[in-house]
N, C-alpha and C positions, 0 to 999 in steps of 0.2 A: 504493500500500500504506500510505501515511502517513495518509490520511484514515480508513481502516478501523480504525486503531489507536486513534483518539481516542474514538469511541463506545463501544468495548468497555471502555476505561479508565474512562469515566464510569459505565457500567453496573456494572462491578466495584466501583467506589468506593461507589456508592449501595447496592449489594447488601451490601457489607461493613458499611456504616453501619447498614443495616436489621437485619442479624443482630446487630450490636453492641447496638442498642437493644432488640431482643427478648430478648437474654441479660441485659441490665442490668435490664429491667423484670421479667423472669421470676425472677431470683434475688432481687432486692430486698435486696441486701446492701450497705449503705453503706460504701464503701472510702474513708475520709477520711484514711487513713494514707499 
């Protein structure tokens, strides 16, 4: 069960980063504060 947890973690992390990039480029609001 330990090996099945690692790929899902990587997929979740990459998916979260993808959504973060999509939101950041979609809003185009510079948050320098």
